[in-house]
N, C-alpha and C positions, 0 to 999 in steps of 0.2 A: 680578750681574757687569755691568760697563759694556759698552757696545757695542764699544769698542775692545779690551777684554779678550776678548770673545767672538770677535771677528775674529782676534785673535792665536792663540787656540786653534784656530780653523779653519785658519789658515795653518800652524800646527804640524802639524795632521792631514794637510793636503795634502802637506807636506814629508815626513812619515813615509811616506805612500803613494808619493810620487815616488821616494824612496830605495829603497823595496821594489821598485818597478817596475824601476828602473835596475839594481839588484842582480840580480834574477831574470832580467832580459833579458840581462845580460852573462854570467851563468852559462850560460844557454841557448845563447848565441852560441859560447861556448868549449867546450861539451860536444861530444864526438865521437860519442857514442851517440845515435841518433835518438830513442829512447824517453825517455831522460833529458833530452834537449833539449826534447822535447815537454812533459814534466812541468814543467820550469822556465819554459817559455814560457806554459804555462797559469797558473802562479802569477803571472807578470808581467801577463797579461791580466786576472786578477782584481783586481790592484792598480790597473790602468787604470780599471776600472769604479768602484772606490772614489774615484779622483781625479775622475772625471766627476761623481759625486754630490756630493762635497765642493766642487768648483768651482761647481756650480749653487747649492748652499746658501749658499756665500760671497757670490755675486753677489746673491742675494735678501736675505740678511741685511744686506749693505752698503747696499742700496738702501732696504729697508723696516724694518730693525731688528728683524726677527723670523724665526723658522724656519718653513718651510712644509713640508707633507707632499707626497708625490707623486714624490719623486726616487728612491725605492727602494721595494721591496715588503718590508715588515718580516715578512710571513708567508711569503715565498719560501723554499722548501726549498733549502738550500745544496747545490749540486751540486759536490761537492769534486773536486779534481783526483785524489783518492784513487781515483776510479773508473777512472782510466787507470793507476793504480799497482798493480802486482801483484808477486809474488815475483820474477818474471823481471827487472823493472827494478831491484829491490833488489840482485839478483845482479850487475847491470851496474855498480853503483856500488861501487867498491872502497873499503874502509874507510880507506885511506890516499890516496885520490884527491882531486883538486880539488873534485869534486862533493860528496864526503863533508865536506870542510871547509866548503863552501857550505851544506850542511845544518846544520852546527853554528852557523855565523854566522846563518843564517835563523832558528834557534830564538831567538837573542838579539833579532833584529829584531822577530819576532812577539811576544815577551814584552813588549818595550818598547811596542809598539802597544797591546797589551791593557791595560797599566798606564795609559797615557794615556787611552784611550777609556773604560775602566771608571771611572776617577777623575772624568772629565768627566760621564759618565752619572749618577754619584752626586751630583755637585754641581749639575747642571742643574735649574733650576726650570721652564723651558719644557718642556712635554710633548713637543713635536716635536724639540727638541734632545736630550732624554733618549732618544727613540726612535732618533735618528741614531747617537748614540754607543753605545747598546746593540747596535744592528744591526752596527756596525763591530767592536765587541769580540767579538761572537758569531762573525763571520767569522774574525777573527784567532785566536780560541780553536780553531776547527776547523783552521786552518792549523797552529797550534802542535801540536795533537794528532797531526796527520798527520806532521809533521816529526819529532816525538819518536818516533813508531812506526818511522820509517825509521832514525833514529839508533839506536834500540834494536836493530833488526834488524842494523845494521852492527856494533854491539858484539857481538851474539851470533855474527855471522859470524867476527869476529876470534877470539873464544873458541873457536869450533868449528875454525877453520883451524889454530890453534896448540895445540889440545888442552889448553886451560887448565882444563877441567872437572875438579874434584877427585875425581870418582867414576867 
């Protein structure tokens, strides 16, 4: 890929993360429940971390035409926001609430991120570029898994509340 093409991919990745940050931050601002607010703010902070890594890599690539290591720890254990999420928080998100709609929209955001990062990791010939996009895709897969678990819990809540179970 040409240098300008690689820079365009990095710009796209930065925009994906900035949109994620803006979205999660706005949901946190509008949430009335402190625990739910904290959950979305944690998601926003994780996106900010990705933006920092991508901005640093963009700068280096723009100046030197290559990817460098050291902007993230690829072996870092992902400390997911899920650690602060427990059944109490899920109970605080009503299935018909703004936050539940935000969970649904977040799933689409995360899936798009995974698609872009996974595709770029597969196409990358530079090992450091491959590591970067693999690392990002891994983070986003964990976010997606967590959001889908919340969404599933909300669906189960609706079924339970409305006695939809056939048995």
